[in-house]
C-alpha positions in Angstrom: 6.8 -18.7 3.0 6.1 -15.1 3.0 7.9 -12.1 5.7 7.6 -9.1 5.4 9.9 -6.5 7.4 8.2 -3.7 8.3 8.7 -0.2 10.4 6.2 1.7 11.8 5.1 5.0 9.5 7.6 4.0 6.8 7.4 3.5 3.2 6.3 -0.1 4.0 3.2 1.2 5.2 1.9 0.6 1.2 2.8 -3.2 1.3 0.9 -3.4 4.9 -1.9 -1.4 2.9 -1.9 -3.9 0.2 -1.7 -7.1 2.0 -4.7 -6.1 3.9 -6.6 -5.1 0.5 -5.6 -8.1 -1.2 -6.7 -10.4 2.0 -3.5 -12.0 2.0 -2.8 -11.4 6.0 -2.8 -15.1 6.7 0.1 -16.2 4.0 2.4 -13.0 5.5 4.3 -12.6 8.5 4.7 -9.2 9.4 8.0 -8.5 11.7 8.6 -5.2 13.0 11.9 -3.7 12.8 13.7 -0.8 13.6 15.5 2.1 11.0 17.2 5.5 11.3 15.4 8.2 11.0 15.1 11.7 9.8 14.9 12.8 13.3 17.8 10.9 14.6 15.3 8.0 16.3 15.7 4.7 15.6 18.7 2.9 14.4 19.6 -0.6 11.7 18.4 -3.2 13.0 20.4 -6.6 12.7 17.3 -8.7 12.3 16.2 -6.6 9.2 17.6 -8.4 6.0 17.2 -4.9 3.9 21.0 -4.7 2.3 20.8 -1.0 3.4 19.1 -1.8 6.4 15.8 0.2 5.2 12.2 -1.1 4.5 10.1 -2.9 3.1 11.9 -6.0 2.6 10.3 -8.9 1.9 11.4 -12.8 2.2 10.4 -15.3 -0.5 11.5 -19.0 1.0 14.6 -17.0 1.8 15.0 -14.7 -1.3 15.2 -11.3 0.0 13.1 -9.1 -2.6 13.2 -5.0 -1.7 11.7 -1.9 -3.3 8.1 -0.8 -3.1 7.1 -1.3 -7.1 8.8 -4.6 -7.0 7.4 -5.9 -4.1 3.8 -5.2 -5.0 4.5 -6.2 -8.8 5.4 -10.1 -6.7 3.2 -10.1 -4.2 -0.1 -9.4 -7.1 1.3 -12.2 -9.2 2.1 -14.5 -6.9 -1.8 -14.2 -5.8 -4.0 -12.6 -9.3 -6.6 -13.1 -7.6 -6.8 -10.2 -5.0 -8.0 -8.0 -8.0 -5.3 -5.6 -7.2 -3.5 -5.7 -10.1 -4.2 -6.3 -14.0 -3.9 -10.7 -15.3 -0.1 -10.9 -16.1 1.0 -11.1 -19.5 -2.0 -8.2 -20.9 -1.5 -5.0 -22.2 -3.1 -3.6 -18.7 -0.5 -5.8 -16.9 2.3 -3.9 -19.2 0.5 -0.4 -18.0 0.3 -1.1 -14.5 4.1 -2.5 -14.8 5.2 1.2 -16.5 3.0 3.0 -13.2 5.3 0.6 -10.9 8.7 1.7 -12.2 7.7 5.7 -13.3 6.8 5.9 -9.5 10.6 4.3 -8.1 12.3 6.5 -11.2 10.0 9.4 -11.6 7.2 10.8 -8.6 9.0 10.2 -5.2 12.4 11.4 -7.0 11.0 14.3 -8.0 8.6 14.9 -4.8 11.6 14.7 -3.1 14.2 16.9 -4.9 11.3 19.8 -4.6 10.9 19.1 -1.1 14.6 19.4 -0.7 14.9 22.6 -2.8 17.2 20.8 -5.1 17.3 21.6 -9.0 20.0 21.2 -11.5 19.4 20.9 -15.4 20.8 17.2 -15.4 17.6 16.1 -12.7 15.2 17.8 -15.1 16.8 16.5 -18.6 16.7 13.3 -17.1 13.2 12.8 -14.7 11.9 16.4 -15.7 10.1 17.5 -12.2 7.4 17.4 -10.0 5.3 19.7 -11.8 5.6 17.5 -14.9 4.9 13.9 -12.7 1.8 15.5 -11.6 0.5 16.7 -14.7 0.6 13.0 -15.6 -1.5 12.2 -12.6 -3.8 14.6 -13.4 -3.9 12.8 -17.2 -4.7 9.4 -15.7 -7.0 10.6 -13.2 -9.1 13.2 -15.4 -9.8 9.1 -17.0 -10.6 7.8 -13.8 -11.9 8.1 -10.8 -8.3 5.8 -10.5 -4.7 5.6 -12.0 -6.1 2.7 -14.0 -9.2 3.3 -14.8 -12.4 2.5 -13.1 -10.7 0.2 -10.7 -8.5 1.1 -7.6 -5.8 -0.8 -8.4 -2.0 -1.4 -6.0 -1.1 1.4 -8.4 -3.1 4.1 -6.3 -1.7 2.7 -2.7 2.0 3.6 -3.8 1.4 6.5 -6.2 -0.9 8.4 -3.2 1.5 8.2 -0.9 3.8 10.9 -0.8 0.9 13.0 -0.7 -0.8 11.1 2.6 2.7 10.9 4.2 3.2 15.3 3.0 0.3 16.6 2.7 1.8 20.1 2.4 3.5 18.4 -0.4 0.1 17.8 -2.1 -0.4 20.0 -5.6 -3.4 22.6 -4.7 -5.6 20.4 -7.5 -9.0 19.6 -6.5 -8.8 16.3 -8.8 -5.7 15.1 -6.8 -6.9 16.0 -3.4 -10.2 13.9 -3.8 -8.2 10.5 -5.0 -5.2 11.0 -1.9 -8.6 11.5 0.2 -10.0 8.7 -1.5 -7.1 6.4 -1.1 -6.3 7.4 3.1 -10.0 6.3 3.6 -10.2 2.9 2.2 -10.9 0.7 5.0 -7.3 -1.2 4.5 -5.5 2.2 4.7 -7.5 3.2 7.9 -7.1 -0.4 9.3 -3.0 -0.1 8.8 -2.5 3.0 10.4 -4.7 2.1 13.4 -2.4 -0.8 13.7 1.2 1.2 12.8 0.2 3.7 15.8 0.1 0.5 18.3 3.6 -0.3 16.2 5.0 3.0 17.1 4.0 3.5 20.6 5.6 -0.5 21.4 8.4 0.4 19.8 8.8 4.0 21.7 8.2 1.9 25.0 10.6 -0.4 23.9 13.5 2.5 23.4 
């Protein structure tokens, strides 16, 4: 049994988009929970099993999985015929796993630190900076049109996320902006955003 704990307009939207793209909606139960938000609204939901009260959290037969990259690797491995990731054990899957880890360990931290105006030699030594991360994205897209090459994968779902949510942080680069727009324009992404707007309205009504 698979249960996804999700909060509208949050990081877990990436997992909803993945589920929609994979066509596994009948296999995953989605439970809406509240989370503390930057504007002071919301709050930790006792029904949420995430150790820090965040989302996403995926419960698979009683085992709690967190972190989007880990959940993406798990779901695409569970449903290998979905076509959203290379076959496990192939060199291509290794490259896919690399993008997952790079997002969590480099791109998102660098993006957040730049947005927060935080800079320190330790940070640039460890993860470089957002400009360097953008150069790596661009290098992949130059041979694209998607991150993994000719085919759209879950790597695109995860990696374009910060720029979809915070357009002001998107590099002024036509290649990257076009990629973000193409990701956002996919039917699964549009369906999830529409449904999420309804979920958010329900949460506000309940509050």
